[in-house]
Chimera marker file (.cmm) of the C-alpha trace (Angstrom):
<marker_set name="trace">
<marker id="1" x="76.059" y="114.786" z="90.310" r="1" g="1" b="0" radius="0.5"/>
<marker id="2" x="75.226" y="112.420" z="93.067" r="1" g="1" b="0" radius="0.5"/>
<marker id="3" x="76.689" y="109.488" z="91.002" r="1" g="1" b="0" radius="0.5"/>
<marker id="4" x="79.789" y="111.290" z="90.168" r="1" g="1" b="0" radius="0.5"/>
<marker id="5" x="80.345" y="112.225" z="93.712" r="1" g="1" b="0" radius="0.5"/>
<marker id="6" x="79.501" y="108.599" z="94.346" r="1" g="1" b="0" radius="0.5"/>
<marker id="7" x="82.154" y="106.875" z="92.082" r="1" g="1" b="0" radius="0.5"/>
<marker id="8" x="84.624" y="109.753" z="94.085" r="1" g="1" b="0" radius="0.5"/>
<marker id="9" x="83.829" y="108.336" z="97.370" r="1" g="1" b="0" radius="0.5"/>
<marker id="10" x="84.085" y="104.688" z="96.086" r="1" g="1" b="0" radius="0.5"/>
<marker id="11" x="87.572" y="105.294" z="94.763" r="1" g="1" b="0" radius="0.5"/>
<marker id="12" x="88.358" y="106.937" z="97.834" r="1" g="1" b="0" radius="0.5"/>
<marker id="13" x="87.072" y="103.870" z="99.979" r="1" g="1" b="0" radius="0.5"/>
<marker id="14" x="88.966" y="101.401" z="97.325" r="1" g="1" b="0" radius="0.5"/>
<marker id="15" x="92.755" y="103.573" z="97.730" r="1" g="1" b="0" radius="0.5"/>
<marker id="16" x="92.108" y="103.346" z="101.574" r="1" g="1" b="0" radius="0.5"/>
<marker id="17" x="92.016" y="99.206" z="101.328" r="1" g="1" b="0" radius="0.5"/>
<marker id="18" x="94.935" y="99.415" z="99.187" r="1" g="1" b="0" radius="0.5"/>
<marker id="19" x="96.919" y="101.989" z="101.382" r="1" g="1" b="0" radius="0.5"/>
<marker id="20" x="95.926" y="99.534" z="104.188" r="1" g="1" b="0" radius="0.5"/>
<marker id="21" x="96.861" y="96.573" z="102.258" r="1" g="1" b="0" radius="0.5"/>
<marker id="22" x="100.230" y="98.168" z="101.393" r="1" g="1" b="0" radius="0.5"/>
<marker id="23" x="100.870" y="98.962" z="104.853" r="1" g="1" b="0" radius="0.5"/>
<marker id="24" x="100.399" y="95.718" z="106.252" r="1" g="1" b="0" radius="0.5"/>
<marker id="25" x="102.892" y="93.911" z="103.234" r="1" g="1" b="0" radius="0.5"/>
<marker id="26" x="105.242" y="96.425" z="104.064" r="1" g="1" b="0" radius="0.5"/>
<marker id="27" x="105.291" y="95.535" z="108.077" r="1" g="1" b="0" radius="0.5"/>
<marker id="28" x="105.027" y="91.669" z="107.260" r="1" g="1" b="0" radius="0.5"/>
<marker id="29" x="108.241" y="92.557" z="105.181" r="1" g="1" b="0" radius="0.5"/>
<marker id="30" x="109.862" y="94.264" z="107.979" r="1" g="1" b="0" radius="0.5"/>
<marker id="31" x="108.910" y="91.500" z="110.737" r="1" g="1" b="0" radius="0.5"/>
<marker id="32" x="109.901" y="88.964" z="107.973" r="1" g="1" b="0" radius="0.5"/>
<marker id="33" x="113.178" y="89.928" z="107.396" r="1" g="1" b="0" radius="0.5"/>
<marker id="34" x="113.726" y="90.578" z="110.809" r="1" g="1" b="0" radius="0.5"/>
<marker id="35" x="113.929" y="86.949" z="111.284" r="1" g="1" b="0" radius="0.5"/>
<marker id="36" x="116.140" y="86.486" z="108.658" r="1" g="1" b="0" radius="0.5"/>
<marker id="37" x="114.020" y="85.320" z="105.665" r="1" g="1" b="0" radius="0.5"/>
<marker id="38" x="112.816" y="87.218" z="102.893" r="1" g="1" b="0" radius="0.5"/>
<marker id="39" x="110.505" y="87.521" z="99.850" r="1" g="1" b="0" radius="0.5"/>
<marker id="40" x="110.513" y="89.220" z="96.458" r="1" g="1" b="0" radius="0.5"/>
<marker id="41" x="107.336" y="90.157" z="95.686" r="1" g="1" b="0" radius="0.5"/>
<marker id="42" x="106.474" y="92.668" z="98.576" r="1" g="1" b="0" radius="0.5"/>
<marker id="43" x="107.938" y="96.100" z="97.734" r="1" g="1" b="0" radius="0.5"/>
<marker id="44" x="106.882" y="95.882" z="94.119" r="1" g="1" b="0" radius="0.5"/>
<marker id="45" x="103.251" y="94.867" z="95.322" r="1" g="1" b="0" radius="0.5"/>
<marker id="46" x="102.969" y="97.690" z="97.702" r="1" g="1" b="0" radius="0.5"/>
<marker id="47" x="104.258" y="100.394" z="95.132" r="1" g="1" b="0" radius="0.5"/>
<marker id="48" x="101.205" y="98.838" z="92.650" r="1" g="1" b="0" radius="0.5"/>
<marker id="49" x="98.755" y="99.226" z="95.450" r="1" g="1" b="0" radius="0.5"/>
<marker id="50" x="100.129" y="103.123" z="96.139" r="1" g="1" b="0" radius="0.5"/>
<marker id="51" x="100.301" y="104.262" z="92.570" r="1" g="1" b="0" radius="0.5"/>
<marker id="52" x="96.663" y="102.743" z="91.806" r="1" g="1" b="0" radius="0.5"/>
<marker id="53" x="95.508" y="104.703" z="95.216" r="1" g="1" b="0" radius="0.5"/>
<marker id="54" x="97.097" y="108.065" z="94.142" r="1" g="1" b="0" radius="0.5"/>
<marker id="55" x="95.014" y="107.867" z="90.775" r="1" g="1" b="0" radius="0.5"/>
<marker id="56" x="91.870" y="106.535" z="92.524" r="1" g="1" b="0" radius="0.5"/>
<marker id="57" x="91.860" y="108.661" z="95.349" r="1" g="1" b="0" radius="0.5"/>
<marker id="58" x="91.939" y="111.644" z="92.847" r="1" g="1" b="0" radius="0.5"/>
<marker id="59" x="88.597" y="112.476" z="92.207" r="1" g="1" b="0" radius="0.5"/>
<marker id="60" x="87.850" y="112.307" z="95.732" r="1" g="1" b="0" radius="0.5"/>
<marker id="61" x="90.491" y="114.811" z="96.795" r="1" g="1" b="0" radius="0.5"/>
<marker id="62" x="89.160" y="117.301" z="94.154" r="1" g="1" b="0" radius="0.5"/>
<marker id="63" x="85.111" y="116.510" z="95.642" r="1" g="1" b="0" radius="0.5"/>
<marker id="64" x="86.945" y="117.600" z="98.987" r="1" g="1" b="0" radius="0.5"/>
<marker id="65" x="89.312" y="119.908" z="97.713" r="1" g="1" b="0" radius="0.5"/>
<marker id="66" x="92.217" y="118.323" z="99.637" r="1" g="1" b="0" radius="0.5"/>
<marker id="67" x="94.398" y="119.367" z="96.717" r="1" g="1" b="0" radius="0.5"/>
<marker id="68" x="97.336" y="122.080" z="96.852" r="1" g="1" b="0" radius="0.5"/>
<marker id="69" x="95.466" y="125.319" z="96.482" r="1" g="1" b="0" radius="0.5"/>
<marker id="70" x="96.868" y="128.898" z="95.896" r="1" g="1" b="0" radius="0.5"/>
<marker id="71" x="93.994" y="131.035" z="97.250" r="1" g="1" b="0" radius="0.5"/>
<marker id="72" x="95.784" y="134.154" z="96.389" r="1" g="1" b="0" radius="0.5"/>
<marker id="73" x="93.219" y="134.881" z="93.633" r="1" g="1" b="0" radius="0.5"/>
<marker id="74" x="90.658" y="134.365" z="95.756" r="1" g="1" b="0" radius="0.5"/>
<marker id="75" x="91.304" y="137.268" z="98.253" r="1" g="1" b="0" radius="0.5"/>
<marker id="76" x="92.108" y="139.582" z="95.477" r="1" g="1" b="0" radius="0.5"/>
<marker id="77" x="89.344" y="138.975" z="92.909" r="1" g="1" b="0" radius="0.5"/>
<marker id="78" x="85.396" y="139.815" z="93.416" r="1" g="1" b="0" radius="0.5"/>
<marker id="79" x="82.943" y="136.590" z="93.253" r="1" g="1" b="0" radius="0.5"/>
<marker id="80" x="82.335" y="136.943" z="89.773" r="1" g="1" b="0" radius="0.5"/>
<marker id="81" x="85.521" y="137.150" z="88.656" r="1" g="1" b="0" radius="0.5"/>
<marker id="82" x="86.539" y="134.113" z="91.180" r="1" g="1" b="0" radius="0.5"/>
<marker id="83" x="83.903" y="132.012" z="89.440" r="1" g="1" b="0" radius="0.5"/>
<marker id="84" x="85.377" y="132.692" z="86.051" r="1" g="1" b="0" radius="0.5"/>
<marker id="85" x="88.594" y="131.685" z="87.010" r="1" g="1" b="0" radius="0.5"/>
<marker id="86" x="87.440" y="128.415" z="88.681" r="1" g="1" b="0" radius="0.5"/>
<marker id="87" x="85.289" y="127.716" z="85.669" r="1" g="1" b="0" radius="0.5"/>
<marker id="88" x="88.252" y="128.063" z="83.444" r="1" g="1" b="0" radius="0.5"/>
<marker id="89" x="90.627" y="126.348" z="85.756" r="1" g="1" b="0" radius="0.5"/>
<marker id="90" x="88.202" y="123.402" z="86.063" r="1" g="1" b="0" radius="0.5"/>
<marker id="91" x="87.767" y="123.101" z="81.868" r="1" g="1" b="0" radius="0.5"/>
<marker id="92" x="91.678" y="123.074" z="82.022" r="1" g="1" b="0" radius="0.5"/>
<marker id="93" x="91.719" y="120.424" z="85.048" r="1" g="1" b="0" radius="0.5"/>
<marker id="94" x="89.352" y="118.178" z="82.837" r="1" g="1" b="0" radius="0.5"/>
<marker id="95" x="90.937" y="118.678" z="79.674" r="1" g="1" b="0" radius="0.5"/>
<marker id="96" x="94.170" y="117.939" z="81.094" r="1" g="1" b="0" radius="0.5"/>
<marker id="97" x="92.658" y="114.848" z="83.141" r="1" g="1" b="0" radius="0.5"/>
<marker id="98" x="91.543" y="113.344" z="79.470" r="1" g="1" b="0" radius="0.5"/>
<marker id="99" x="94.239" y="113.954" z="77.466" r="1" g="1" b="0" radius="0.5"/>
<marker id="100" x="96.521" y="111.857" z="80.266" r="1" g="1" b="0" radius="0.5"/>
<marker id="101" x="93.796" y="109.257" z="80.667" r="1" g="1" b="0" radius="0.5"/>
<marker id="102" x="93.733" y="108.381" z="76.776" r="1" g="1" b="0" radius="0.5"/>
<marker id="103" x="97.747" y="108.353" z="76.885" r="1" g="1" b="0" radius="0.5"/>
<marker id="104" x="96.876" y="106.041" z="80.520" r="1" g="1" b="0" radius="0.5"/>
<marker id="105" x="94.623" y="104.141" z="78.066" r="1" g="1" b="0" radius="0.5"/>
<marker id="106" x="97.302" y="103.630" z="75.062" r="1" g="1" b="0" radius="0.5"/>
<marker id="107" x="99.914" y="101.969" z="77.863" r="1" g="1" b="0" radius="0.5"/>
<marker id="108" x="96.986" y="99.894" z="79.279" r="1" g="1" b="0" radius="0.5"/>
<marker id="109" x="96.238" y="98.635" z="76.054" r="1" g="1" b="0" radius="0.5"/>
<marker id="110" x="99.753" y="98.196" z="74.999" r="1" g="1" b="0" radius="0.5"/>
<marker id="111" x="100.744" y="96.269" z="78.424" r="1" g="1" b="0" radius="0.5"/>
<marker id="112" x="97.400" y="93.694" z="77.771" r="1" g="1" b="0" radius="0.5"/>
<marker id="113" x="98.219" y="93.299" z="74.093" r="1" g="1" b="0" radius="0.5"/>
<marker id="114" x="101.763" y="92.178" z="74.797" r="1" g="1" b="0" radius="0.5"/>
<marker id="115" x="101.267" y="90.508" z="78.538" r="1" g="1" b="0" radius="0.5"/>
<marker id="116" x="103.860" y="92.983" z="79.765" r="1" g="1" b="0" radius="0.5"/>
<marker id="117" x="105.307" y="92.135" z="83.052" r="1" g="1" b="0" radius="0.5"/>
<marker id="118" x="107.709" y="94.155" z="85.047" r="1" g="1" b="0" radius="0.5"/>
<marker id="119" x="111.653" y="92.812" z="85.441" r="1" g="1" b="0" radius="0.5"/>
<marker id="120" x="111.648" y="92.025" z="88.518" r="1" g="1" b="0" radius="0.5"/>
<marker id="121" x="111.797" y="88.288" z="89.603" r="1" g="1" b="0" radius="0.5"/>
<marker id="122" x="108.140" y="88.447" z="90.698" r="1" g="1" b="0" radius="0.5"/>
<marker id="123" x="107.265" y="89.474" z="87.009" r="1" g="1" b="0" radius="0.5"/>
<marker id="124" x="103.560" y="90.914" z="87.787" r="1" g="1" b="0" radius="0.5"/>
<marker id="125" x="101.639" y="91.749" z="84.586" r="1" g="1" b="0" radius="0.5"/>
<marker id="126" x="101.485" y="96.143" z="84.109" r="1" g="1" b="0" radius="0.5"/>
<marker id="127" x="98.099" y="96.420" z="82.455" r="1" g="1" b="0" radius="0.5"/>
<marker id="128" x="96.298" y="96.002" z="86.315" r="1" g="1" b="0" radius="0.5"/>
<marker id="129" x="98.562" y="99.015" z="87.202" r="1" g="1" b="0" radius="0.5"/>
<marker id="130" x="98.203" y="100.906" z="84.038" r="1" g="1" b="0" radius="0.5"/>
<marker id="131" x="94.617" y="100.601" z="84.225" r="1" g="1" b="0" radius="0.5"/>
<marker id="132" x="94.087" y="102.670" z="87.127" r="1" g="1" b="0" radius="0.5"/>
<marker id="133" x="95.513" y="105.547" z="85.563" r="1" g="1" b="0" radius="0.5"/>
<marker id="134" x="92.719" y="106.094" z="82.938" r="1" g="1" b="0" radius="0.5"/>
<marker id="135" x="90.308" y="104.853" z="85.317" r="1" g="1" b="0" radius="0.5"/>
<marker id="136" x="91.377" y="107.583" z="87.948" r="1" g="1" b="0" radius="0.5"/>
<marker id="137" x="91.626" y="110.300" z="85.359" r="1" g="1" b="0" radius="0.5"/>
<marker id="138" x="88.251" y="109.684" z="83.548" r="1" g="1" b="0" radius="0.5"/>
<marker id="139" x="86.456" y="109.684" z="87.168" r="1" g="1" b="0" radius="0.5"/>
<marker id="140" x="88.641" y="113.005" z="88.059" r="1" g="1" b="0" radius="0.5"/>
<marker id="141" x="87.701" y="114.502" z="84.843" r="1" g="1" b="0" radius="0.5"/>
<marker id="142" x="84.030" y="113.610" z="85.726" r="1" g="1" b="0" radius="0.5"/>
<marker id="143" x="84.373" y="114.953" z="89.274" r="1" g="1" b="0" radius="0.5"/>
<marker id="144" x="86.000" y="118.545" z="87.405" r="1" g="1" b="0" radius="0.5"/>
<marker id="145" x="82.685" y="118.404" z="85.262" r="1" g="1" b="0" radius="0.5"/>
<marker id="146" x="80.662" y="118.253" z="88.703" r="1" g="1" b="0" radius="0.5"/>
<marker id="147" x="82.164" y="120.975" z="90.050" r="1" g="1" b="0" radius="0.5"/>
<marker id="148" x="81.812" y="123.278" z="86.942" r="1" g="1" b="0" radius="0.5"/>
<marker id="149" x="78.058" y="122.076" z="87.243" r="1" g="1" b="0" radius="0.5"/>
<marker id="150" x="78.296" y="123.296" z="90.683" r="1" g="1" b="0" radius="0.5"/>
<marker id="151" x="79.400" y="126.730" z="89.883" r="1" g="1" b="0" radius="0.5"/>
<marker id="152" x="77.205" y="127.062" z="87.281" r="1" g="1" b="0" radius="0.5"/>
<marker id="153" x="74.575" y="126.638" z="89.489" r="1" g="1" b="0" radius="0.5"/>
<marker id="154" x="75.638" y="128.706" z="91.701" r="1" g="1" b="0" radius="0.5"/>
<marker id="155" x="75.806" y="131.651" z="89.818" r="1" g="1" b="0" radius="0.5"/>
<marker id="156" x="72.287" y="130.808" z="88.378" r="1" g="1" b="0" radius="0.5"/>
<marker id="157" x="70.952" y="130.632" z="91.895" r="1" g="1" b="0" radius="0.5"/>
<marker id="158" x="72.977" y="133.609" z="92.923" r="1" g="1" b="0" radius="0.5"/>
<link id1="1" id2="2" r="1" g="1" b="0" radius="0.2"/>
<link id1="2" id2="3" r="1" g="1" b="0" radius="0.2"/>
<link id1="3" id2="4" r="1" g="1" b="0" radius="0.2"/>
<link id1="4" id2="5" r="1" g="1" b="0" radius="0.2"/>
<link id1="5" id2="6" r="1" g="1" b="0" radius="0.2"/>
<link id1="6" id2="7" r="1" g="1" b="0" radius="0.2"/>
<link id1="7" id2="8" r="1" g="1" b="0" radius="0.2"/>
<link id1="8" id2="9" r="1" g="1" b="0" radius="0.2"/>
<link id1="9" id2="10" r="1" g="1" b="0" radius="0.2"/>
<link id1="10" id2="11" r="1" g="1" b="0" radius="0.2"/>
<link id1="11" id2="12" r="1" g="1" b="0" radius="0.2"/>
<link id1="12" id2="13" r="1" g="1" b="0" radius="0.2"/>
<link id1="13" id2="14" r="1" g="1" b="0" radius="0.2"/>
<link id1="14" id2="15" r="1" g="1" b="0" radius="0.2"/>
<link id1="15" id2="16" r="1" g="1" b="0" radius="0.2"/>
<link id1="16" id2="17" r="1" g="1" b="0" radius="0.2"/>
<link id1="17" id2="18" r="1" g="1" b="0" radius="0.2"/>
<link id1="18" id2="19" r="1" g="1" b="0" radius="0.2"/>
<link id1="19" id2="20" r="1" g="1" b="0" radius="0.2"/>
<link id1="20" id2="21" r="1" g="1" b="0" radius="0.2"/>
<link id1="21" id2="22" r="1" g="1" b="0" radius="0.2"/>
<link id1="22" id2="23" r="1" g="1" b="0" radius="0.2"/>
<link id1="23" id2="24" r="1" g="1" b="0" radius="0.2"/>
<link id1="24" id2="25" r="1" g="1" b="0" radius="0.2"/>
<link id1="25" id2="26" r="1" g="1" b="0" radius="0.2"/>
<link id1="26" id2="27" r="1" g="1" b="0" radius="0.2"/>
<link id1="27" id2="28" r="1" g="1" b="0" radius="0.2"/>
<link id1="28" id2="29" r="1" g="1" b="0" radius="0.2"/>
<link id1="29" id2="30" r="1" g="1" b="0" radius="0.2"/>
<link id1="30" id2="31" r="1" g="1" b="0" radius="0.2"/>
<link id1="31" id2="32" r="1" g="1" b="0" radius="0.2"/>
<link id1="32" id2="33" r="1" g="1" b="0" radius="0.2"/>
<link id1="33" id2="34" r="1" g="1" b="0" radius="0.2"/>
<link id1="34" id2="35" r="1" g="1" b="0" radius="0.2"/>
<link id1="35" id2="36" r="1" g="1" b="0" radius="0.2"/>
<link id1="36" id2="37" r="1" g="1" b="0" radius="0.2"/>
<link id1="37" id2="38" r="1" g="1" b="0" radius="0.2"/>
<link id1="38" id2="39" r="1" g="1" b="0" radius="0.2"/>
<link id1="39" id2="40" r="1" g="1" b="0" radius="0.2"/>
<link id1="40" id2="41" r="1" g="1" b="0" radius="0.2"/>
<link id1="41" id2="42" r="1" g="1" b="0" radius="0.2"/>
<link id1="42" id2="43" r="1" g="1" b="0" radius="0.2"/>
<link id1="43" id2="44" r="1" g="1" b="0" radius="0.2"/>
<link id1="44" id2="45" r="1" g="1" b="0" radius="0.2"/>
<link id1="45" id2="46" r="1" g="1" b="0" radius="0.2"/>
<link id1="46" id2="47" r="1" g="1" b="0" radius="0.2"/>
<link id1="47" id2="48" r="1" g="1" b="0" radius="0.2"/>
<link id1="48" id2="49" r="1" g="1" b="0" radius="0.2"/>
<link id1="49" id2="50" r="1" g="1" b="0" radius="0.2"/>
<link id1="50" id2="51" r="1" g="1" b="0" radius="0.2"/>
<link id1="51" id2="52" r="1" g="1" b="0" radius="0.2"/>
<link id1="52" id2="53" r="1" g="1" b="0" radius="0.2"/>
<link id1="53" id2="54" r="1" g="1" b="0" radius="0.2"/>
<link id1="54" id2="55" r="1" g="1" b="0" radius="0.2"/>
<link id1="55" id2="56" r="1" g="1" b="0" radius="0.2"/>
<link id1="56" id2="57" r="1" g="1" b="0" radius="0.2"/>
<link id1="57" id2="58" r="1" g="1" b="0" radius="0.2"/>
<link id1="58" id2="59" r="1" g="1" b="0" radius="0.2"/>
<link id1="59" id2="60" r="1" g="1" b="0" radius="0.2"/>
<link id1="60" id2="61" r="1" g="1" b="0" radius="0.2"/>
<link id1="61" id2="62" r="1" g="1" b="0" radius="0.2"/>
<link id1="62" id2="63" r="1" g="1" b="0" radius="0.2"/>
<link id1="63" id2="64" r="1" g="1" b="0" radius="0.2"/>
<link id1="64" id2="65" r="1" g="1" b="0" radius="0.2"/>
<link id1="65" id2="66" r="1" g="1" b="0" radius="0.2"/>
<link id1="66" id2="67" r="1" g="1" b="0" radius="0.2"/>
<link id1="67" id2="68" r="1" g="1" b="0" radius="0.2"/>
<link id1="68" id2="69" r="1" g="1" b="0" radius="0.2"/>
<link id1="69" id2="70" r="1" g="1" b="0" radius="0.2"/>
<link id1="70" id2="71" r="1" g="1" b="0" radius="0.2"/>
<link id1="71" id2="72" r="1" g="1" b="0" radius="0.2"/>
<link id1="72" id2="73" r="1" g="1" b="0" radius="0.2"/>
<link id1="73" id2="74" r="1" g="1" b="0" radius="0.2"/>
<link id1="74" id2="75" r="1" g="1" b="0" radius="0.2"/>
<link id1="75" id2="76" r="1" g="1" b="0" radius="0.2"/>
<link id1="76" id2="77" r="1" g="1" b="0" radius="0.2"/>
<link id1="77" id2="78" r="1" g="1" b="0" radius="0.2"/>
<link id1="78" id2="79" r="1" g="1" b="0" radius="0.2"/>
<link id1="79" id2="80" r="1" g="1" b="0" radius="0.2"/>
<link id1="80" id2="81" r="1" g="1" b="0" radius="0.2"/>
<link id1="81" id2="82" r="1" g="1" b="0" radius="0.2"/>
<link id1="82" id2="83" r="1" g="1" b="0" radius="0.2"/>
<link id1="83" id2="84" r="1" g="1" b="0" radius="0.2"/>
<link id1="84" id2="85" r="1" g="1" b="0" radius="0.2"/>
<link id1="85" id2="86" r="1" g="1" b="0" radius="0.2"/>
<link id1="86" id2="87" r="1" g="1" b="0" radius="0.2"/>
<link id1="87" id2="88" r="1" g="1" b="0" radius="0.2"/>
<link id1="88" id2="89" r="1" g="1" b="0" radius="0.2"/>
<link id1="89" id2="90" r="1" g="1" b="0" radius="0.2"/>
<link id1="90" id2="91" r="1" g="1" b="0" radius="0.2"/>
<link id1="91" id2="92" r="1" g="1" b="0" radius="0.2"/>
<link id1="92" id2="93" r="1" g="1" b="0" radius="0.2"/>
<link id1="93" id2="94" r="1" g="1" b="0" radius="0.2"/>
<link id1="94" id2="95" r="1" g="1" b="0" radius="0.2"/>
<link id1="95" id2="96" r="1" g="1" b="0" radius="0.2"/>
<link id1="96" id2="97" r="1" g="1" b="0" radius="0.2"/>
<link id1="97" id2="98" r="1" g="1" b="0" radius="0.2"/>
<link id1="98" id2="99" r="1" g="1" b="0" radius="0.2"/>
<link id1="99" id2="100" r="1" g="1" b="0" radius="0.2"/>
<link id1="100" id2="101" r="1" g="1" b="0" radius="0.2"/>
<link id1="101" id2="102" r="1" g="1" b="0" radius="0.2"/>
<link id1="102" id2="103" r="1" g="1" b="0" radius="0.2"/>
<link id1="103" id2="104" r="1" g="1" b="0" radius="0.2"/>
<link id1="104" id2="105" r="1" g="1" b="0" radius="0.2"/>
<link id1="105" id2="106" r="1" g="1" b="0" radius="0.2"/>
<link id1="106" id2="107" r="1" g="1" b="0" radius="0.2"/>
<link id1="107" id2="108" r="1" g="1" b="0" radius="0.2"/>
<link id1="108" id2="109" r="1" g="1" b="0" radius="0.2"/>
<link id1="109" id2="110" r="1" g="1" b="0" radius="0.2"/>
<link id1="110" id2="111" r="1" g="1" b="0" radius="0.2"/>
<link id1="111" id2="112" r="1" g="1" b="0" radius="0.2"/>
<link id1="112" id2="113" r="1" g="1" b="0" radius="0.2"/>
<link id1="113" id2="114" r="1" g="1" b="0" radius="0.2"/>
<link id1="114" id2="115" r="1" g="1" b="0" radius="0.2"/>
<link id1="115" id2="116" r="1" g="1" b="0" radius="0.2"/>
<link id1="116" id2="117" r="1" g="1" b="0" radius="0.2"/>
<link id1="117" id2="118" r="1" g="1" b="0" radius="0.2"/>
<link id1="118" id2="119" r="1" g="1" b="0" radius="0.2"/>
<link id1="119" id2="120" r="1" g="1" b="0" radius="0.2"/>
<link id1="120" id2="121" r="1" g="1" b="0" radius="0.2"/>
<link id1="121" id2="122" r="1" g="1" b="0" radius="0.2"/>
<link id1="122" id2="123" r="1" g="1" b="0" radius="0.2"/>
<link id1="123" id2="124" r="1" g="1" b="0" radius="0.2"/>
<link id1="124" id2="125" r="1" g="1" b="0" radius="0.2"/>
<link id1="125" id2="126" r="1" g="1" b="0" radius="0.2"/>
<link id1="126" id2="127" r="1" g="1" b="0" radius="0.2"/>
<link id1="127" id2="128" r="1" g="1" b="0" radius="0.2"/>
<link id1="128" id2="129" r="1" g="1" b="0" radius="0.2"/>
<link id1="129" id2="130" r="1" g="1" b="0" radius="0.2"/>
<link id1="130" id2="131" r="1" g="1" b="0" radius="0.2"/>
<link id1="131" id2="132" r="1" g="1" b="0" radius="0.2"/>
<link id1="132" id2="133" r="1" g="1" b="0" radius="0.2"/>
<link id1="133" id2="134" r="1" g="1" b="0" radius="0.2"/>
<link id1="134" id2="135" r="1" g="1" b="0" radius="0.2"/>
<link id1="135" id2="136" r="1" g="1" b="0" radius="0.2"/>
<link id1="136" id2="137" r="1" g="1" b="0" radius="0.2"/>
<link id1="137" id2="138" r="1" g="1" b="0" radius="0.2"/>
<link id1="138" id2="139" r="1" g="1" b="0" radius="0.2"/>
<link id1="139" id2="140" r="1" g="1" b="0" radius="0.2"/>
<link id1="140" id2="141" r="1" g="1" b="0" radius="0.2"/>
<link id1="141" id2="142" r="1" g="1" b="0" radius="0.2"/>
<link id1="142" id2="143" r="1" g="1" b="0" radius="0.2"/>
<link id1="143" id2="144" r="1" g="1" b="0" radius="0.2"/>
<link id1="144" id2="145" r="1" g="1" b="0" radius="0.2"/>
<link id1="145" id2="146" r="1" g="1" b="0" radius="0.2"/>
<link id1="146" id2="147" r="1" g="1" b="0" radius="0.2"/>
<link id1="147" id2="148" r="1" g="1" b="0" radius="0.2"/>
<link id1="148" id2="149" r="1" g="1" b="0" radius="0.2"/>
<link id1="149" id2="150" r="1" g="1" b="0" radius="0.2"/>
<link id1="150" id2="151" r="1" g="1" b="0" radius="0.2"/>
<link id1="151" id2="152" r="1" g="1" b="0" radius="0.2"/>
<link id1="152" id2="153" r="1" g="1" b="0" radius="0.2"/>
<link id1="153" id2="154" r="1" g="1" b="0" radius="0.2"/>
<link id1="154" id2="155" r="1" g="1" b="0" radius="0.2"/>
<link id1="155" id2="156" r="1" g="1" b="0" radius="0.2"/>
<link id1="156" id2="157" r="1" g="1" b="0" radius="0.2"/>
<link id1="157" id2="158" r="1" g="1" b="0" radius="0.2"/>
</marker_set>
């Protein structure tokens, strides 16, 4: 579990760096255009970074319970039933992440094999962006497994 938690923190740090770079690039773009110059790569580069950051920060968001959560059932259900619902939801979340990771891997692989580029003037390769989807979602699935492990350990300790 410590290794999975460490991967989540590493993903969050990578996402923070990517978001910082995206902010700097957009700021550069605004200043550059204010002086009458323009470039064609800034927006797409910043979007690539932001999308990658979302996938890489996902496990940390789950770990720290930073996601949107409806806790109506937590108020109504007993502790035993809350744990059961949490286990079921973690299993479903893990399954969804693995399913999406599989499709993300297919996107990455196809873009890698075909050399797919964007349709912009800059024409960056698409595979680095697509690779963040399966990586982030597999790490999120692992984080769900860690959450299940924590729930089971807490139930055995109770």
